[in-house]
C-alpha positions in Angstrom: -16.4 15.6 14.4 -16.8 15.1 10.2 -16.4 11.4 9.3 -17.0 9.5 5.7 -19.9 7.1 6.8 -21.0 3.8 4.6 -24.4 4.3 4.9 -25.2 0.8 3.4 -23.0 -1.7 1.2 -22.7 -0.6 -2.9 -21.3 1.8 -4.8 -19.5 5.1 -4.3 -22.6 6.7 -3.7 -23.4 5.2 -0.3 -20.0 7.3 1.1 -21.7 10.0 3.0 -19.9 13.1 5.1 -21.8 12.9 8.5 -21.3 14.3 11.7 -20.4 11.6 14.3 -18.8 11.4 17.8 -15.1 11.9 18.3 -12.9 8.6 19.2 -11.8 8.1 23.0 -8.3 7.2 23.2 -7.1 4.3 24.8 -3.7 4.3 27.3 -1.4 3.7 24.4 -3.0 5.6 21.7 -2.9 9.3 20.6 -5.6 11.4 19.0 -4.8 12.6 15.5 -6.1 15.6 13.8 -6.4 14.6 10.4 -5.4 16.9 7.6 -5.4 13.8 4.2 -5.9 10.6 4.3 -5.3 8.0 1.1 -7.2 5.5 -0.8 -6.6 2.2 -0.7 -8.1 -0.9 -2.6 -9.3 -2.5 0.6 -11.4 0.9 1.0 -13.6 -0.1 -2.1 -14.0 -3.5 -0.9 -15.0 -2.4 2.6 -17.6 0.0 1.2 -18.7 -3.1 -1.0 -19.3 -4.9 2.2 -16.6 -7.4 1.1 -14.0 -6.3 4.1 -15.0 -5.5 7.5 -12.4 -3.5 9.8 -11.0 -5.9 12.5 -12.6 -6.1 15.6 -12.3 -2.9 17.9 -11.1 -0.7 15.0 -13.5 1.9 13.9 -16.1 1.4 11.4 -15.1 4.3 9.1 -12.8 3.3 6.0 -9.4 4.9 6.0 -6.6 2.8 6.5 -3.8 5.8 6.7 -3.7 9.5 7.4 -1.2 12.1 7.9 -2.2 15.1 10.6 -1.2 16.6 14.1 -1.4 14.9 17.6 -4.1 16.4 19.4 -4.0 14.2 22.8 -1.8 11.3 24.4 -2.7 8.6 26.4 -1.2 8.6 29.4 0.9 5.6 28.6 2.5 7.2 25.5 6.3 8.6 25.8 7.6 9.2 22.5 4.9 11.8 21.0 3.4 14.9 22.3 0.7 17.3 21.6 1.2 19.1 18.6 3.9 16.8 16.9 3.2 16.4 13.0 2.8 12.5 12.1 1.7 9.9 9.6 0.3 6.6 11.0 -0.9 3.2 10.0 -4.6 2.8 11.1 -7.0 -0.2 11.2 -9.9 2.1 9.8 -11.2 5.5 10.5 -8.9 7.7 8.6 -11.5 9.1 6.2 -12.2 11.6 9.2 -11.5 14.6 11.0 -10.0 12.5 14.1 -8.9 9.1 14.5 -7.1 7.1 17.5 -4.4 5.7 16.6 -1.8 2.9 18.5 1.0 4.9 19.5 3.4 2.0 17.9 1.5 2.8 14.3 2.6 6.2 14.2 5.5 7.8 12.3 7.2 11.3 12.0 6.7 13.0 8.9 9.8 12.5 6.9 11.8 16.2 6.6 11.3 17.4 3.0 7.8 16.0 2.8 4.7 18.0 3.2 2.4 17.0 5.7 -0.4 16.2 3.4 1.9 14.3 1.3 2.8 12.1 4.1 -0.4 10.7 4.1 0.7 8.8 1.1 3.6 7.1 2.4 2.3 4.7 5.8 0.3 1.9 4.2 2.5 1.6 1.0 5.3 1.5 3.0 4.3 -1.2 5.6 2.9 -3.4 3.1 6.0 -3.2 0.8 8.8 -3.5 3.5 6.6 -6.3 5.8 6.1 -8.5 2.2 9.3 -8.6 -0.3 11.6 -7.1 2.1 11.0 -8.7 5.5 9.4 -12.1 4.4 10.8 -12.4 0.8 14.4 -10.9 1.7 14.9 -9.3 -1.2 18.2 -8.3 -1.6 20.8 -6.0 -3.6 21.7 -7.6 -7.0 18.4 -9.5 -7.4 15.3 -8.7 -9.7 11.7 -7.8 -9.2 8.6 -8.4 -11.0 5.4 -5.9 -9.8 2.2 -6.3 -11.2 0.4 -2.8 -11.3 3.2 -1.0 -11.0 1.9 2.5 -11.5 -0.7 1.9 -8.4 0.3 3.5 -5.3 2.0 0.2 -4.2 3.6 -0.3 -7.4 5.2 3.9 -7.4 6.7 2.9 -4.1 7.9 -0.4 -4.6 9.8 0.7 -7.8 11.5 4.0 -5.8 12.4 1.5 -2.9 13.7 -1.4 -4.6 15.8 0.5 -7.1 17.3 2.4 -4.1 17.9 -0.8 -2.5 20.0 -2.0 -5.8 17.4 -4.2 -7.3 16.4 -4.3 -10.7 12.8 -4.2 -11.2 10.1 -5.0 -13.8 6.7 -3.6 -14.4 3.7 -4.4 -16.1 1.0 -2.0 -16.3 -1.9 -1.3 -19.1 -0.9 1.7 -20.7 1.9 3.4 -22.5 1.3 6.6 -20.2 1.3 4.2 -17.3 4.4 2.4 -18.3 6.4 6.0 -18.6 5.3 6.7 -15.5 7.2 3.5 -13.9 10.2 4.1 -16.1 10.7 7.2 -14.9 10.4 6.1 -11.2 13.3 4.0 -11.7 11.4 0.6 -13.5 14.4 -1.0 -15.9 11.6 -3.0 -17.8 8.3 -2.0 -18.6 5.8 -4.1 -20.0 2.2 -3.6 -21.3 0.1 -6.7 -20.2 -2.5 -6.0 -22.5 -0.1 -6.5 -25.7 2.5 -8.5 -24.4 3.2 -11.7 -22.9 4.8 -10.9 -19.7 6.1 -14.3 -18.8 8.1 -14.5 -22.5 9.4 -10.9 -22.2 10.5 -11.6 -18.7 12.2 -14.7 -19.9 13.7 -12.6 -22.9 15.1 -10.2 -20.7 16.6 -12.8 -18.1 18.4 -14.6 -20.4 15.7 -17.6 -19.7 16.3 -17.7 -16.1 13.2 -15.8 -14.4 12.8 -12.8 -11.8 13.8 -13.3 -8.2 10.9 -12.2 -6.5 7.4 -11.1 -7.9 5.0 -8.5 -5.8 1.3 -9.6 -6.9 -1.7 -7.8 -6.2 -3.6 -9.9 -9.1 -4.3 -13.2 -7.4 -5.5 -16.3 -9.3 -5.5 -15.5 -12.9 -1.6 -14.6 -12.9 -0.7 -17.6 -10.4 0.5 -20.2 -13.1 2.1 -17.7 -15.2 3.7 -15.9 -11.9 5.2 -19.5 -11.2 6.4 -19.8 -15.0 8.2 -16.1 -14.7 10.8 -17.0 -11.5 14.3 -18.0 -11.5 15.4 -20.9 -9.2 14.9 -20.1 -5.5 12.2 -17.5 -6.7 9.9 -16.1 -4.4 5.9 -14.9 -5.4 4.3 -12.7 -3.1 0.5 -12.5 -3.4 -1.0 -9.1 -1.6 -4.2 -9.0 -3.6 -6.6 -10.9 -5.7 -8.0 -8.4 -8.3 -8.0 -11.6 -10.9 -9.9 -13.8 -8.4 -9.2 -16.3 -5.8 -9.5 -19.9 -7.2 -7.4 -21.3 -10.2 -5.6 -24.6 -11.2 -1.8 -24.9 -11.2 1.1 -26.9 -12.1 2.9 -27.7 -9.2 5.9 -29.2 -10.8 7.3 -26.0 -11.3 7.5 -25.3 -7.9 9.5 -28.3 -6.9 12.2 -28.3 -10.2 12.9 -24.6 -9.2 12.6 -24.4 -5.2 9.9 -22.0 -5.3 8.0 -20.3 -2.8 4.8 -18.6 -2.8 3.6 -16.1 0.0 0.8 -14.1 0.9 -0.2 -11.8 3.4 -2.3 -8.6 4.1 -1.6 -5.8 6.4 -4.8 -4.6 8.2 -5.8 -7.9 10.0 -2.0 -8.4 11.8 -2.2 -7.5 15.5 -1.1 -4.2 16.9 2.5 -5.7 18.4 3.0 -7.1 14.5 1.8 -4.0 13.3 4.0 -1.6 15.5 7.1 -4.0 14.7 6.8 -3.3 10.9 6.1 0.5 11.6 9.5 0.5 13.4 11.5 -1.5 10.7 10.1 1.0 8.1 11.1 4.0 10.1 14.6 2.4 10.4 15.1 1.0 7.1 12.5 2.9 4.9 12.7 6.8 6.4 16.2 7.5 5.9 15.4 6.6 1.8 12.3 9.3 1.8 14.5 11.7 4.1 17.0 11.5 1.2 14.8 12.8 -1.3 15.2 9.2 -3.1 11.9 8.0 -2.8 9.0 10.8 -3.3 5.2 10.5 -2.6 3.6 10.2 -5.8 0.1 11.7 -5.3 -2.1 11.6 -8.7 -5.0 13.7 -7.5 -6.5 15.1 -3.9 -10.4 15.8 -3.2 -11.9 17.1 -0.5 -13.4 14.3 2.4 -16.8 15.4 1.4 -15.9 13.9 -2.1 -15.2 10.5 -1.0 -17.7 9.0 -3.7 -15.8 11.0 -6.8 -12.2 9.5 -5.4 -13.7 6.2 -5.3 -14.9 6.3 -8.6 -11.4 7.6 -9.8 -9.9 4.8 -7.9 -12.2 2.1 -9.4 -11.8 3.5 -13.3 -7.9 2.4 -12.7 -6.9 6.0 -14.5 -4.6 7.1 -11.6 -1.0 7.0 -11.2 0.3 6.6 -7.7 -2.1 7.6 -4.3 -5.6 9.4 -4.3 -5.8 11.5 -1.4 -8.8 13.1 0.6 -8.1 16.4 2.7 -10.1 17.2 6.0 -11.7 20.5 5.9 
C-alpha cells in the first residue's frame, strides 16, 4: 500500500508518499481501506519530531479516518467486511489501509458522506471526553472556546449549542468570527482587537463563563482563570501559547475553580473504546438529526500532504482539512 512517511523530522516537505507494507491486524482489530483522513495539530508536531506515536501504533501520521472494512479479526463480532465506517486511530490514517481496534470504530452517520465522515472521530472524541465527560458541561451553562474556527472549535460550537449551552468564542479574523456565529456561537470575540476577559465579563454581568475549552495553554492561563464564574472549569487540550507561565492562585480558591487537562492519543485502548462508545450514544444522534455538520475547508490528495500541512500551519482554514486516498 501507499502511505505518507515522515522521512526525517522537519517542515512539511519531509512528508512523502511511499510504498510500504500493509498493516497486519490483531484478533480484536479491523482493517480499513481508507477513503479519507483528516489533519490534526498533533500531526504537525509528530512531523517535527515532537510527538511520537504511542507504543504499538503505526509510525505514520493520521489520527482518524473513514473508509470500508476489508478484513476483521477473529474476536470481532460487531463489524463485517464491506461496512462503511469512520475511526479513531493512534496513527496510520495517512495511508491506503490502517489497522483499527474494533472498539474505536464508528458507523458513518446516515446523511453524511463517507469522505466527510473522516472529519468527525478526533473532534467528537476530544470534545465529548473533555468538557462533557470530565467538566460536566450542561444545559443552561456558558462555554468559551478558544480558536472557535478550528476543527475542534467548529464541532464544539455545534454540539454545545445543540445541548442548550450558550457559546462564546475567540478567533482572529472577522471571517472566522462570522463562521462561528453561523454555527451557533452567541458571543464572538476577535482576540487581536479585544480583551476576551473584559468582553466575557461584560456579556455575563461580571460573572464569567462556566467552562473554557483551551488549546493555547501557558500564555492564556491567567486570563482564563480571570474569565471563569464560581465553580468554573478550565479544560486545557493544547499548548500553542507555551507550557510555562506564572499565575495568581487566589482566584482558584476564591471562586472554587477547577483546572483540567487531557490528551486523547496516549489514552489506553480500553479508555478510547469507552469514549467512542459514549460518543456514539450521545453525539451521533445529533449528527444523524442534522444538528451537527462536518465543516470541511479543503480536501487534498494523499500525495499532497505537505501542502495540506502548510495550509494548517498558516491557520487560514475554518474547520477541518482532509486528505483523500487514491
